[in-house]
N, C-alpha and C positions, 0 to 999 in steps of 0.2 A: 042678365047674369054679370052681379057685380064681383068684381076680384077684390081680395084683400090684400093691401102690401104689411108684410110681417115686420114686426119692428128693426128684427135686425138686415134686412133687406134694407128698412130706408137708413138706417145707420152709414151701412156703403154706400148710398145712395149719394146719401148729405156730405161723408167724409169732413175733415175742416172747415169748420166757419167761423166766420168772424162772432165774438160774443159780449161786444161793447157798445149795445147790451144785445144780451143773446136772443132776445124773443126777436129781435130785428135781423139778426141774419140769420136764425133758420126760416124765419117769414122768407126773408129773401133768396135760400137757395130752395126753398121747396118750390117756392113760386120759378124758378128757371128751372127745376127739376119736372114741373109739370109743362107749363110753357114749352119746353123742348120735349114735351113728350116722354120724357122716360120712365117718369107717371103718368099711365096712362088718364081718358078719359074716365068720368064714374069710379075710380078705380077708392073702394073704403082706404082711407089713410089709419096707422094704426090709433092705439086708444090713448091718450094726453098722458094716462100713468103710464103707458107702456113706454111710449116714446121717452119720457122724461125718465128712467131709466136705463134705458138702452145709452144715451147720451149725456147723460152726468149732467139735466140740466134741473131745475125745478118743474112742478108741474104746474105754477103762474106762467114761467116760460111759456111753456107748449101752448097754455090755453091762448094766451094773449096772440102769440103765431098763430095759430089757427082762425082766432076771429080774424086779424088781419090779411087773411088769405081770404077769409070768406068776406072781407069789405072791401077787398081787389077785384073780385067776379073768378079767383083760383081755386074755390073749395065752396059749397053749399052744405051745408046741415039740415038731416033729417030726423026729425024726432023717434026717438028710439032705434036709431038705425044708425048713427054716427057723422065721420064727417068726410064727404066724397071732393076726389079732382073733379076740380071745373074747369073751363077755358073761357073768359072772356067773350058772347057775341060777337064782335067789333070784330076781334081776333080771330072768329071760326070763318071771316068771308074771306077768302083767297082772290087773289090777284090773278085775273087771267088775260088771255090773249086768243084771238083766232091762229091755228095756224098757218105759218107764212110760206113762201115757197122759198129753200131754199138757194134757187137759182141768183135771188135776189136779195141776197141779206139787208141791203141799203133799199131803204123807200128814196121820195124822191126829195124828202127831208131832212136825211142823211141820217136816218135813226141806224141802231145798229139792236137788232133782235137777239138777243142770246137765249128766247122761250125753251128753244128746240134743241133739244142736242143729237142733231140729224147731221147727213155728211152728204157732201157734192160727191160726185165717182172719181176716184183715182185715177190718173193717165194707166192707160194698159185696161180699162175695161170696155174698151171701143169692140177691142179686140177680139173680147170675151165674145162680144154678142155676135160681131162677123162668125166667128166658126160656129156658132151653137143656129145662125142663117145656116151655114153651108147643112147641116147633118138635118132641121127641120123638115125637107120633104121627105126623107124617110118615114115618118111620120102622120103625113096628111091622108094616106091610108086609112087609118084609124079614125075614132070618131074622137081620138085625145081623152076622152076622160081617165081619170087615174085616181081613183078617191085617195089611195096610200103614196101615190108618187111613181116617179119611173124609177124602174127599177135601179137601172144604172148610179142615178142618184140617191139613192137609198142604201145601195152595195158602202157608195164614198162615205158617207154620214156613220155608216156603222164601222167603218175600216179606221174613223178617225179619232171614234171611240174606242175600240181596242188600241188604238197607239196611247193612248192615254191610261191603259192602262183599264179598261171596262169593257171585257168581251161583249160584243154585241151583235145579234143576226141580225140581216136587213130587214126580218120581218118583227122585228120588234121598230122602226122606224114608220111613221106616217109624215109627210108632205104638208106643210100647210104654208097659207098664203101671210107667214109673219109669226113672232112670236105670240102677238097680242090674239090673233084668231086663233095656235094655237092654245093658248089660254080661257078660250071659250068653250072649244072641244072640248076638255077636258073636265070643266066646271057643269056642262050640258053631261058630258059621260057619267062625273061620280060623287055629284050634289044633286038634291034637288031643296027648291025656293025654301029660307029658314035654316038651311045645315051653316051649322058656325063653319067658319075660314078662316085661321090664323095667318096676319100678315104685315109681315115687318113694317114698319115706321119710326121715321122716312120710308120714302117706297116712289116706286115710279108709280105717277100718281092714275095714267088711264088705266093700271092694273085695279087700281081701286074701285072705279067706275065700270070695269067690265065686270068683275064679281057681283058689284051690287045690283048691276042688271040681271044679271042671273038669277037674282033673289040671294044671294049669301049674306050672312049677319056675320059680320068683319067682327074680327078681334085683335087690337093691336100688340103686336109685339113689340116693344120699345128697345129704337138699336140701346148698347151702350156708348158712352162718354165719346162724341164723336173728333174730341181730339187726344183720345188716349190709345192705346195699341191694342187692345181688344175689339173693337168695334161689336160684337154682339154680348149682350146680357146674359149667359147663359142660366145662369141664379133667375130671372127675372124669365125667361124662356120657359123654363121649367115650373115655375109657379102658375104662368098662363094654361100651357095644358094641363096641368092637373086638377086645378080648378074652371076652366071653360072646357076642355074634353073635346076640341073642333073634330072635325072630321079629315079638313084636308089645311097645310099647312103652305102659305105660298113664299119663299125667302131667294133670294138672290146670293149667294155666298161668293160670286165673283166677280170683283169689282163693284160694290152692290152701288144703285143708285138709288141716292145723290150722296150718299158719303163716299163711295171710292172706294170700302176696305173689303180687305181679300182674306177668306175664312183659312185658318189654319188646318190640316188635316187633325188635328189633338182637337181642335172646337169642330169639327163637322164629326168626329166619331163620337162626342157626347151628345151634339145637339139630334143627331140621329137617334143612337138610344134613347133620348127622352120622348121621342118623336114615338117612337116604336113602342115603349110604356104604354102609351093611349093612343095605341093603333090610331095613330094620326099619318095621312098619308101626305106625302111631302111632296109639291110641286116647284121644283128648281128653274132658275131661269138661268140658262146660261149665254145669252145676248151677247154678252161683253167678255165673257172666258179668253177667247182668243187676243185681247186686247192689252197684253203684259207689256209695260213697258218701262220692265229690267230683264236682267239677262238671270234673274232667281227664279228654280226650278218650280214649276207650277203645283198643287195641290191635286191628290187622286179626284176624280167628279163625286161628289158627291153620293151618288148612286152606291159606289164602291163602298160606302159603309151603311147604305140603306138600300136593300134591293128591289123593295116596292114604290122604291122614288120613280115620279112621271119627271123627264127633265126635256127642258124647251130651247129650242137655239133657233138663230137666225143669222143670216146674211146681209141683214141692210145696215146695220152698226161698220160692219167689218168694210162694206166694199159699196153700195151707194144705196140710200133711204129709198130711193125710186124699185130698187131691187125688192118686190115685195116677197120674199120666199123664208121660212122658216119650216120646223120641226118639232117631231115628237120624240122623243122614246121611251117608250114604256116597258114593263114585264110583259112577256106574250099572254100572258092568261089574264091581260086588258084591253088587248087591243082588236075585239069583237065590239066591245062596249064603246069603243073609240071611235073607230069605223061606222058603229051606227051612229052616232051624235054626231060625226062629221057630215051624212050623207045629210042632216036637217037644217045645215048650216050652207054646204056647197056642195058640188062635186069633184069640187080639185082643185088646183093650183093652176096656172097659165102654164103650161106644157113647154111653150115656149124659154120664160123665165126658167124652167126647169132646167131645159138645156143650156141656158149661161150660167147658171151658180155650175154644174157638172164640170163646165172648163174650168169658172174660178177656181173651185175647189181644188185643182190640181196643179196650180201655181200657186208656189209659194211665198213670190215675188214679189205677188202685187200688196197679199198681206204685210209682209215685211214693211212696203213701202207707208201702209198705211199707220203701222205703230212708228215709225220713224215721223212721220208729219206728226200726229198726235203727242210724241214726246218734245217735239220742238217749239210747239203752242202752249203743251201745260206749263215749259220751263218759260215761255214769253211771259205769259199768265199771274205765276207764281213771282216770278220777278215784278213785274210791274206794281202787282200787290202790295211788295215787299216796300218799293220804294214810294210808291203813293199814300197808301192806305196801311203806315205800321201799325194802328190800332188794331186793326181787322184781325183776325186769326183765322188758321185754316189747318188743316194737314195734308202733305203734299201726297195724290195717291201712285201707289206703285201700278196701276193698269187704270182703264176705263176710260169716259169722257166727260166725268162731270168732276168739278171742284166745289165742296161743298164749305162754304163761309161763314163765318161767325162774326155778326155787327158787334159791337162793346154792348155789354151788357146796361137795357132800359133804353134801346133801339126796337124799335118796331120795324120790322122787315118789313111787313104788307103797308106802314105809311113810309118807308122809306122807297117801297117800290114805287109806289104813285109818285113821289116826288121825282125819280129818275126819268116814269114817263115824259114827263117834261123836257127833259133835258136828250131826249132822244135816245135813250138806252133800255129798255124791254130786258127787265131780269125778274125771273120768279120767286119768289117770298118762301119762306122754308114751309108754310100750313098748305099753299099746294100737295105736299107730298107727305102730309101728316093724313093718316090715317083717321083722327080725330080732333083737330082744328091745331096743334101744337106747333113748334117749332116758328114761332117768331123773332129768333133772335137770327136766323139764318137765310142763305141767300144761295141758289144754285146756281152756277155757272160753268156753263159747257166748254171745253176747250177745242172746238168744232171749228171756228171758225180761223181766217188766215193772220198772223201774229199780229200786223201790224191794227186790223180790226179790235184784237182783246185789247193791246195797249190802250188803243183810244177809250173803249168803253172804260174801263178804269180809270182814267185822266179824267174823264167827264164824271165817274162817281165822286172822284175825291175834292172836287169843286164842288158839287152838292153837298156834300161831307161837312167840306169845310166852310160852308157858309151859313151853316146852322147844327153842327154837330149835338147829341145829347150826350151830357156828361155820364163815364160810367160810373157803376156803383164800386162800394169800395174790395167788395169781394174780385172784381178784374182790375182792377188799377194797377198799373204796374207790370201787368202780365205780356209778356213775347209773342210775336208770332211763331207757333210750332209747326216745324217744318220734319216731318216723318222718312 
């Protein structure tokens, strides 16, 4: 099902653009919007006449801009149907690497792998394992199967939700083997192959694949300007929901991966209302919620605005990537379906790991140490980019683990990432995080490695860039680094 972009929404996205000549400026802006995924693949563009009226340009200007988009591979025409957003085939091929062990971030040749936002264990986690081992004998007389999780752990998780302003009964909690496994359980329980599922774009790529493997037909909901302040294009969200009527919607309102945005309470309220209007069930990933790097109070959980929300959480990002424990919080009426779906996948999460997490969730000092570590590494990365790559732009995230970095216009992140491989730095390009192949001006850099690694990675990146940089287009010339 193709979506239609209204002339008014297109004008909002386009904003001001170079008009000497106007057709070239319009084509350039539209190409950037399509390439970044803010105009999703296969969206029908407004008619030439409607655009000319809305933007105050001649129809010939729009006709030529559309024709140039088609010639560049960023649009296609369909007889009698109109002009549709497209992405050149070579830009849909994402650059990828196999998952590497974070225990050895440097290979023998001195490479620095920034592909995964994964973490080594923080000091103090070993003590939690020791305490859990002392408690383990008390459970060895049972079969160890706990499809919904240890009661003590479920009670702790429910208590944390209540402390954040969302009263929760332990019976609403199911413990899973990480947030990705939780996503698979929810998809199996609440959707059938062929159901539409709306998902943010860009987004965590493993979720894209998990939902596709479950048979979902993904509908991209583009994020807003990644260098702006809003984060979410709520007008675009409303239009996507109205036009596609998805059964489920997956979103990351807390330090969105990869952009780092935090959704405000007023945005959550509106988003929830739009979902309720189309009876779309939200799946909200809170894996990064606890990683605020400022003292600003956090918004209420999304489920406080939308009671039908299914919330996913995890400790893997907080304490250690090797600790695969997550959870689902759902309305009480959905729990039977979730349990039935869970038993089709596995019989429960490792009991010993649950004992470890029970210990960790009672030690606030460990999480505070992780936040301090991430804040220092984020700042080291940001300062290195400002020093070595002043033409590149980013918005300083207020939490989470990743920085979303925009290359000067005209640069293919996929091609540049290939060049970086030769320099021994592995960085995932934007198309890896796009549902439909956009985002080829962006790189994601997780700030989880030691400061020295991050600074060295940026230094090598600057060396490669200075050896053969691509000239920025007129729209970006003179732009400064954005840090908010």
